[in-house]
Every structure is written in structure tokens, then in C-alpha cells.
C-alpha angles and dihedrals in degrees: 000000000000114000090235092065093044090054094051104116092205090057090050091050092050091050092049095043094059087069102029097048093056098040122120089245092055092047090051092048091051091055090054092050090048091059087065098031111042093190088072094057100089093061122089096201140012088250088065091050090053091049091052092047091055096048116106099200093086116029095176093056092047092049090051092050094048088049092049091051091051094051090057096035090113080087104082090220091054088050089050090050091051091047087055091049090054098047093106091057091044091053092048093051091047092058089047091051091050092052092046090053092047094246117127102162121109096245091058093047088053091053092051090048088057094046092050094045089052093052092045092052088048090052092048088056093047094048098038112133094021129110113218115179091239103030098177092048091046090053101039098040094051090046092050097055097072091040090052092051091048090050090051092050090051090051093052091047093052093045092053097042103045126051115235090233089064088076108050095143099039109146117242117253114256116272112266124234121244088248092056090049092050092050091053091049093049094048094048091045091054094044089050092048097245095124133010120252094248091055091050088051092055090049093050095043095051101035101039105025091035097227118156127242089252092058093048090047093051089049098043098040093238132121120266094245091048091057093047090052091049091057093042092053093043092052091045088054092049090052091048090051091047090241102128113118 
């Protein structure tokens, strides 16, 4: 196996989790958390909690579980469980950081995975015991900001240190999916103040995950028509700001 893959922290976490998440210690810990957070009670092991968190068929249930784990994340095993649940987001942001820094090779992506995972774990520790409305977004977005700045600094350093003509045969980066482009557009639009974070979440949930306005309305406690208007206005603002992919 290539060394780049072996060094990928996300792959290491996946391999470790298969054992840790089903251990007797983890099962006992889950029972303790469930005494405080009833939404965790139906699950026999932390592995089952993570699987439910990562499922896309019920955003409300996933959001509730991520929030429950964050509230008990003062327990290191709960923090580890939450880190595992957020691995898909960590991996996605690592690829984005690598592209931003102008580094498309596997070793660089592995390095950015490690950087992003460290910041996510730090944010879990900082936010442990709190109840943000969108816990996964609160963790991942605040972890992404320093990683994004580091990737931009790396790109500037590479651009100033290496002449462009030194890379005449550099392979083009893989084509990005429409979902990846939309995520980038939404994050940038929120950071630049064009749309609020909650509106971006509605666009993402309905456009990328494919949930209907009725599902989002039930989850968010708003009327169907209110959710529809939120997306309409957000997308109109993206068009006006020339941000549509």
C-alpha cells in the first residue's frame, strides 16, 4: 500500500474505530450518555450512532444525534465518536484545502486531512456541552477557517517561490462535481455576507441532499412556504452576486 494512504489520518481513524466503537468500554459509555441524552438510547453501540449520524435520509435525526454527542463531548470517548461522525466532512474539506493550496497529490491531501481533523477535534473540545442549532456546521465551519487561511498562505508561497514555467506538464485537477461547486459557492457567499448561514443550509439540504421543503420545515420549525421563500431569496442573492456555479 502506498505510504500516502497509510499516512492518511482518516483511514487510520476508520481502521481504529471498527474496534473502538464496538468495545465493551464504548458500549458502557454510550449507556451513560443515554441517561443524559435520550436520543442515544435506541443504539446498541457508538458505531451505530455514527452510522445514523452519517445517514442522509433523515437530516433532523442526524442533527439531533450530533447535538447530543456534542453536549456530552467532555467525555473523550464521546468526542472521539463525534469526530468519527464528522469524517466525511473532514475529508471533503481536506480535498478542498489541497486544491486551494495547489497541491493535488495524495500525500498532500493526507496532510490536509490531518490538519482538518486536528482543528475539528479542537473545536469539539471548545464547543463541548453547548447546543448550537446546526452542531455539525458549527464545528466544521469554525475548524475550516484556520485551515482555509493556511491553504491560501501555502498557495501564495508556492506561487511566489516557483516559476509557472517549471510545471509545463502538470496534470489537471480532477473535475469537481456540481455538489462540490455548490458547497464552495455557499461557504463563500456566507463568509462574504451575501446570504445568512441558515439560508445556505436550506439551499444545501434541499439541492444537494434532496430533502423537500416539508422535511426542512418540520425539522426547522418553520412553515413550508417560509422555507421555500428562504431558498428562493438565497438563490436570488447568489445570482445577484454572480455566485451561481
